[in-house]
Residue frames as a rotation matrix with the C-alpha (Angstrom) as fourth column:
MET 1
-0.727 0.238 -0.644 59.83
-0.500 0.458 0.735 55.55
0.470 0.856 -0.214 98.12
LYS 2
0.124 0.907 0.403 56.38
-0.987 0.073 0.141 54.14
0.098 -0.415 0.904 98.88
LEU 3
0.553 0.077 -0.830 57.46
-0.266 0.960 -0.088 50.57
0.790 0.269 0.551 98.15
ILE 4
-0.535 -0.807 -0.251 60.13
0.073 0.253 -0.965 50.66
0.842 -0.534 -0.077 100.84
LYS 5
-0.617 0.395 0.680 57.61
-0.783 -0.393 -0.482 51.92
0.076 -0.830 0.552 103.40
LYS 6
0.501 0.835 -0.229 55.22
-0.821 0.542 0.179 49.12
0.274 0.098 0.957 102.39
PHE 7
0.172 -0.543 -0.822 58.03
0.005 0.835 -0.550 46.55
0.985 0.090 0.147 102.65
ASN 8
-0.802 -0.537 0.261 58.96
-0.208 -0.159 -0.965 47.80
0.560 -0.828 0.016 106.13
ARG 9
-0.222 0.818 0.531 55.34
-0.974 -0.165 -0.153 47.58
-0.037 -0.551 0.833 107.23
LEU 10
0.687 0.560 -0.463 54.78
-0.629 0.777 0.007 44.07
0.364 0.287 0.886 105.83
TYR 11
0.583 -0.589 -0.560 58.19
0.474 0.806 -0.354 42.65
0.660 -0.059 0.749 106.77
PRO 12
0.893 -0.182 0.411 59.38
-0.400 -0.738 0.544 44.26
0.204 -0.650 -0.732 110.04
ASN 13
0.498 -0.754 0.429 62.21
-0.114 0.433 0.894 41.71
-0.860 -0.494 0.130 110.28
GLY 14
0.769 -0.129 0.626 63.28
0.626 0.352 -0.696 42.25
-0.131 0.927 0.352 106.68
SER 15
0.033 -0.843 -0.537 66.23
0.191 -0.522 0.831 43.87
-0.981 -0.130 0.144 105.00
ILE 16
0.941 0.083 0.327 66.98
0.337 -0.175 -0.925 45.77
-0.020 0.981 -0.193 101.80
VAL 17
0.184 -0.949 -0.257 70.64
0.205 -0.218 0.954 46.04
-0.961 -0.228 0.154 100.84
SER 18
0.994 0.062 0.093 71.91
0.104 -0.203 -0.974 47.83
-0.041 0.977 -0.208 97.75
GLN 19
0.183 -0.983 0.023 75.42
0.421 0.099 0.902 47.60
-0.889 -0.156 0.431 96.37
ARG 20
0.661 -0.081 -0.746 77.03
-0.605 -0.645 -0.467 49.78
-0.443 0.760 -0.476 93.76
ILE 21
0.549 -0.467 0.693 78.70
0.604 0.795 0.057 47.75
-0.577 0.388 0.719 91.02
LEU 22
0.112 -0.593 -0.797 81.72
-0.399 -0.762 0.510 49.48
-0.910 0.261 -0.322 89.49
THR 23
0.762 0.138 0.633 81.95
0.500 0.496 -0.710 49.27
-0.412 0.857 0.309 85.72
GLU 24
-0.348 -0.937 0.031 84.69
0.666 -0.224 0.711 50.17
-0.660 0.268 0.702 83.29
ASP 25
-0.176 0.380 0.908 82.26
0.886 -0.341 0.314 52.12
0.429 0.860 -0.276 81.10
ALA 26
-0.972 -0.216 -0.096 82.31
0.237 -0.892 -0.386 55.87
-0.002 -0.398 0.917 81.71
GLY 27
-0.680 0.722 0.123 78.98
-0.709 -0.691 0.140 57.16
0.186 0.008 0.982 82.95
VAL 28
-0.035 0.675 -0.737 77.38
-0.164 0.724 0.670 53.75
0.986 0.144 0.085 83.49
GLU 29
-0.520 -0.012 0.854 75.93
-0.850 -0.098 -0.518 53.36
0.090 -0.995 0.041 86.98
MET 30
-0.080 0.461 -0.884 74.95
-0.206 0.860 0.467 49.86
0.975 0.219 0.026 88.11
PHE 31
-0.393 0.040 0.919 73.42
-0.919 -0.055 -0.390 48.60
0.035 -0.998 0.059 91.35
LYS 32
-0.500 0.323 -0.804 72.44
0.160 0.946 0.280 45.25
0.851 0.011 -0.525 92.82
ALA 33
-0.260 0.493 0.831 69.60
-0.923 -0.379 -0.064 45.20
0.283 -0.784 0.553 95.37
THR 34
-0.674 0.066 -0.736 68.92
0.168 0.984 -0.066 42.27
0.720 -0.168 -0.674 97.65
VAL 35
-0.098 0.757 0.646 65.65
-0.873 -0.378 0.310 42.00
0.479 -0.533 0.698 99.56
THR 36
-0.801 -0.105 -0.590 65.37
0.177 0.900 -0.400 39.55
0.573 -0.424 -0.702 102.46
PRO 37
0.075 0.942 0.327 61.82
-0.209 -0.306 0.929 39.40
0.975 -0.138 0.174 103.86
ASP 38
0.956 0.228 0.184 62.83
-0.233 0.212 0.949 37.65
0.177 -0.950 0.256 107.10
LEU 39
0.171 -0.981 0.093 66.37
-0.850 -0.195 -0.489 37.88
0.498 0.005 -0.867 108.47
GLU 40
0.027 -0.112 0.993 65.77
-0.741 0.664 0.095 34.68
-0.671 -0.739 -0.065 110.45
LYS 41
0.507 0.126 0.853 65.52
0.414 0.832 -0.369 32.89
-0.756 0.540 0.370 107.07
PRO 42
0.097 -0.544 -0.833 68.39
-0.479 -0.759 0.441 34.46
-0.873 0.356 -0.334 105.09
GLU 43
-0.719 -0.361 0.593 68.29
0.260 0.652 0.712 31.70
-0.644 0.667 -0.375 102.48
ARG 44
0.137 0.822 0.552 65.08
0.976 -0.018 -0.216 33.27
-0.168 0.569 -0.805 101.10
TYR 45
-0.176 -0.246 -0.953 66.04
0.130 -0.966 0.225 36.45
-0.976 -0.084 0.202 99.30
PHE 46
0.655 0.418 0.630 65.36
0.705 -0.037 -0.708 38.26
-0.273 0.908 -0.319 96.03
SER 47
-0.221 -0.817 -0.533 68.02
0.317 -0.577 0.753 40.11
-0.922 -0.003 0.386 93.99
ALA 48
0.726 0.395 0.562 67.88
0.663 -0.186 -0.725 42.39
-0.182 0.900 -0.397 91.00
TYR 49
-0.440 -0.883 -0.165 70.29
0.700 -0.452 0.553 44.52
-0.562 0.128 0.817 89.00
ALA 50
0.776 0.600 0.195 69.75
0.588 -0.576 -0.568 47.84
-0.229 0.555 -0.800 87.28
LYS 51
-0.406 -0.905 -0.124 71.92
0.767 -0.412 0.493 50.23
-0.497 0.105 0.861 85.32
THR 52
0.824 0.567 -0.029 71.55
0.474 -0.716 -0.513 53.73
-0.311 0.408 -0.858 83.97
ILE 53
-0.007 -0.796 0.605 73.69
0.851 -0.323 -0.415 56.31
0.525 0.511 0.680 82.27
TRP 54
-0.692 -0.485 0.534 74.97
0.201 -0.841 -0.503 59.12
0.693 -0.241 0.680 84.52
ASN 55
0.044 0.755 0.655 72.25
-0.684 -0.455 0.570 58.71
0.728 -0.473 0.496 87.17
LEU 56
-0.835 -0.527 -0.158 73.38
-0.223 0.587 -0.778 57.04
0.503 -0.614 -0.608 90.39
ASP 57
-0.684 0.613 0.394 70.12
-0.537 -0.059 -0.841 57.50
-0.493 -0.788 0.370 92.34
LYS 58
0.231 0.821 -0.523 67.93
-0.970 0.152 -0.191 56.24
-0.077 0.551 0.831 89.52
ALA 59
-0.189 -0.386 -0.903 69.98
-0.483 0.837 -0.257 53.05
0.855 0.387 -0.345 89.16
GLN 60
-0.981 -0.186 0.060 69.73
-0.132 0.405 -0.905 52.33
0.144 -0.895 -0.422 92.87
ASP 61
-0.390 0.911 0.131 65.99
-0.715 -0.209 -0.667 53.04
-0.581 -0.354 0.733 93.01
LYS 62
0.219 0.468 -0.856 65.36
-0.929 0.367 -0.037 50.89
0.297 0.804 0.515 89.96
ALA 63
-0.564 -0.499 -0.658 67.30
-0.273 0.865 -0.422 47.92
0.779 -0.059 -0.624 91.39
ILE 64
-0.935 0.268 0.232 65.37
-0.198 0.151 -0.969 48.11
-0.294 -0.952 -0.088 94.67
LYS 65
-0.090 0.964 -0.249 62.05
-0.894 -0.188 -0.406 48.40
-0.438 0.186 0.879 92.84
LEU 66
0.048 0.052 -0.998 62.84
-0.754 0.656 -0.002 45.35
0.655 0.753 0.070 90.69
ALA 67
-0.854 -0.397 -0.338 63.85
-0.076 0.736 -0.673 43.27
0.515 -0.549 -0.658 93.73
LEU 68
-0.721 0.658 0.216 60.66
-0.384 -0.120 -0.916 44.25
-0.577 -0.743 0.339 95.57
LYS 69
0.056 0.740 -0.670 58.66
-0.998 0.033 -0.047 43.36
-0.012 0.672 0.740 92.48
LEU 70
-0.446 -0.295 -0.845 60.12
-0.372 0.920 -0.125 39.84
0.814 0.258 -0.520 92.64
LEU 71
-0.984 0.120 -0.132 58.71
0.166 0.351 -0.921 39.68
-0.065 -0.929 -0.366 96.16
SER 72
-0.338 0.898 0.283 55.37
0.774 0.094 0.626 40.82
0.535 0.431 -0.727 94.68
ILE 73
-0.014 0.296 -0.955 55.32
0.696 -0.683 -0.222 44.19
-0.718 -0.668 -0.196 96.40
GLU 74
-0.645 -0.131 0.753 53.99
0.693 -0.517 0.503 46.79
0.323 0.846 0.424 93.99
């Protein structure tokens, strides 16, 4: 994903963490992505959630994209 490469270039001390959220609904995939631009300042982070139906990768990509958008990386 181009946004992740851009994030890594702009924030070499940053972190992107994604977590799968288990749901009780069959076929619903949900992820939470947390973007921390500087690991020396962990109190400054941006989080976003995304869900899709039957598409694990798309949910993860969408959550990361939304979190990066909060950081104004587009």
